[in-house]
N, C-alpha and C positions, 0 to 999 in steps of 0.2 A: 539775391542768388549768391551762392558761395563762389569765391574766386579761386580757391586752391583746394587740394585734397580730393576726396571722392565726391563727385558730383551726382552720381546716381542716388536719388533720394531713398529708394528702397534699401540699397546697400548701406548708405550712411546711417539710416535709422536702425537697421538690424545690428550694425556694429556697435552703436551706442547702447544697445540693450544687453550686450554680452557682459558676463562677469567672470571672475576667477574660476578656472576649471572648465568653463564651457568650451565646447569643441566646434570647430569650423572646418567643413570639408570643402577644399578648393579642388574642383575636378574638371576633367576634360569632357568633351561633348558626348563621349561614349560611356561614361561611368553611370551605372544604374543609380538613380536617385531614390533614397529610402523614403518611405511614407513617414510623415510626422514633422520633420524639421522645416523651418522656414526656408524657402528657396528663392534666391535671387539669380535669375538666369540672364547672364550677360551675353550669351552666344548670339552673334549677329549672322555669321556665316563661318564656314570651315576655316579655322585658324584665327578668327577675329572675335573677340580679343584673344591674344595669345596667353597661355598659362603664365609665362614669365612676367608679362605686363601686369596681369591681375595680381599675382603673388607679390610683386614689388609694391604695388599700390596698397595692398592689405597690410604688408609688413610695416609700411610707413604709418599706419593707423593703429595697429594692434601691438600689444605686448604678448609675445609668444614664449611659453616656458617649455614647450615640447612639441615635437612633430613626428608623425608616423607616415610612411609611404610603403608602397609595394616593393618587395625585393626584386621583382621582375623588371623594374625600371632600369636597373644597372645594365642588363643586356639588350633590352628592347627599345630603350630611349636614353642613350648616353647623355644627350643634351639636357634633358630634364634631370637626370641623376646628378650631373655636374652642378646644375643650378641649386638643387636641393641640398647637396653636400656643402656648397658655399654658404647657403643661408642657415643651415642647421648642422653644426659640427657633431651633435649628439643625435642625429636622425635615427629613429628606430625603424627597422625594416621588417615587414611581415609579409607572408604570402598574400597575393592579391585577393584571394577569397576571404582571408581574415580581415583585410582592410575594408572590404565591402560589409562584413559583419560589424566591424567597429564603427563604420560610418552611420549606422542606424542610431547611434547615441548623439550624433552631431546636433547642435542647437541651430546651426545655420549651414546651408549648402550654397556655395557660390559656383555656378556653372560657367565655365569659359567656353570659347569657341575652339579650343585646342583640338586638333584632329590627329595627334600622334598618341600612341598608346602609353598608358601608365603615367600620364601627366596629372597625378592626383596626390594630394597631401592632406592629412588630417592634422589641424593645428589645435593645440591646447592653450587657451588663453591664460595669461599671467596677470599680475597687477603692476602698476607703475610705481608703487612705493615700497 
């Protein structure tokens, strides 16, 4: 058994399969999940695990070259907006409806138990070299 890093075997395996340019949607419990991508649902109950915890764990495992979030996060969820701004200085903001459209091309969806609105981000994978 792994001692460190991501222990969820489904998530660890899905992350290992990602390549340059693949996208990962990290979303709250209310975000519609598109048909097609692999889904790892971590939601246990409302708020558990939190969006921030899941994002922190993923960023420890992934190289991210770009991120997109809903522009509505700024007014509706300032805590998530602050987190995203801190993680991604060049964060791209689009209307929430556009984010839902873009999420259809995600290779992987990681659903958190977050119960606050607009705690969603689409990550574009980079390479480590």
